[in-house]
C-alpha positions, 0 to 999 in steps of 0.5 A: 822908145819907138813910140816916143820917136813916132810921137816926136815926128808927129809933133815936129811935122805939126810944128815945123813941117815935113822938112823938119820931121824928115831931118829928125827922122834921118838923124834918128836913123843914124843912131846905133848900128847893127850888132856884128856876128861876133857881138851876137855870139858873145851875148847868145851863150845861154844853155836851155833846160833842153840843152839848146845852146850847149857847146861841144866839149867834154871834161873828166872828174879828175880834170875838174878836181884839179881845176877846182882846187886851183880856181874854186876851192878858195871860196867854195872849199875843197869839196864844195861844202864851205858855207863861209863865203857862199852857200854850200853847193854839195853838203851831203843830205842827197841819197840814192833814193833821191836820185831814183825818185827825182825828189830830195826828201831832206828838203821837207826837213827845215833844219837841213842846210839847203844846197845847190844840188839839193834844189836845182832841177836842171843840169843845164842851169849848173853848167850855164851859171858856171860858164857865164859867172865863174870864177868870181874874179874872172867870169866868162874865162873858162873854156867849154872843156873846163866848165864840163870838168867842173860840172863833172867834179861837182856831180861826183861830189854829190855822189851822182856819177862815179870818179872815172866819169867823163861829162860831154855835150853827148851825155848831158841829157843822160845825166839829167835823168839822175838829177836828185831834184829833177822832179821838183820843178813843174811845167804845169803852170801858166808862166811856162808858156808864152801863151799860158793863162796865169794860175793865180788870181789877185784883186786890186787894193785901192784904199785902206790896204792892210799891207805890212810895208816892213822890210824883212830882207837886206843885203849884208854889208860884206856883200853890198858892193860885191859886183860894183856900185849898183847905182853906176850900173843903172840909167840916170833917168827913170823911176829906178835909179839904182841903189848906192851900194858903194861908199864914198871914198875918203881918199881921192880917186883921181888917178892918172895912168902914172901917178906922181903920188903913191897916196892916190888910189889907182882907180883904173888898176883896181877897176880892171883887176877885179880887186873891188869884188872883194875889197873896198877902200875904207871898209872890209867886204869879203876881204879887208879894206885897202886902207887897212892893208896899207896901214898894216904894211906902212914903213915896211918894204913889202911890195914883193911880198904883197905882189906874190900874195896877189898872184898866188892868193893866201889865207890866215893873214886877215882871217880864215876866208881865203883869197883866190890867186889872181894869176890872170893879171898882167905882171905890170898891174900886180906890181903897181898894186903891190907898190901902192899897197905897200906905200902906206904911211 
């Protein structure tokens, strides 16, 4: 950007003189502002493998179990072993010998299901990911002590710590020495240091390249719009505009704050509630589509029932995949969504 700006100033000086260039430079200097301390603090939340950035706090296995069952088990299972919505976090295949050596022997067996605690080498990665991305429907909503509690519970499920263990910023490094695959990651390569020399050497292919262009990986339909439409999250210019991951709704999404018609999609409420992480309008994602829900309860006085389902979550009505409790939503949002869902024709 700055190279482009300097080039623009040179061109303006040549075409219009110094006065025009100075006006342009003044306007350029007025763009944006310095980030505030609060804004920098909100971004600067990463925790490094050496635990730099780890906030003070602590949490026990028992506290983590209660929190897990309330906010995490609906997607990951009571014991972190569910493979229905996401990959399992803990599923056995870790032995005392793995903890002793720091290498998970089962990873050499292609028939074994890989889990998070079998693969991840650094405990900070677990803590950092939960802190910034979980729970699915309300990321960054957990307090530091809650994150410590959840990590302690997962460590206990993986047979790394005892039932009465309390994890804190003061003993994280000690627990790191027990991670089953802590020696499964090497620092002996050129990419580990900014001054490192690449440890791979490639040759440029210019003509008649024998490259297989067949796409062998894909994003499954149910996960396409899990984090919203990627195209809407990318810049509107440049070579990579972003993949269209959201279907074009068949219903109108133009919705004022208080609509005269309950047939219109309350797009603003769906955006702030996080419902679109698991539901699309006309297509099932992790959960059923909104159109299918409205059709099921058409003609029934189901708004109170649906409001309770949104607040408390549930399982079994639309299959075995559970819906987490959305107890972080304001009552007015819940009631408006329930009224819309119950108003299908």
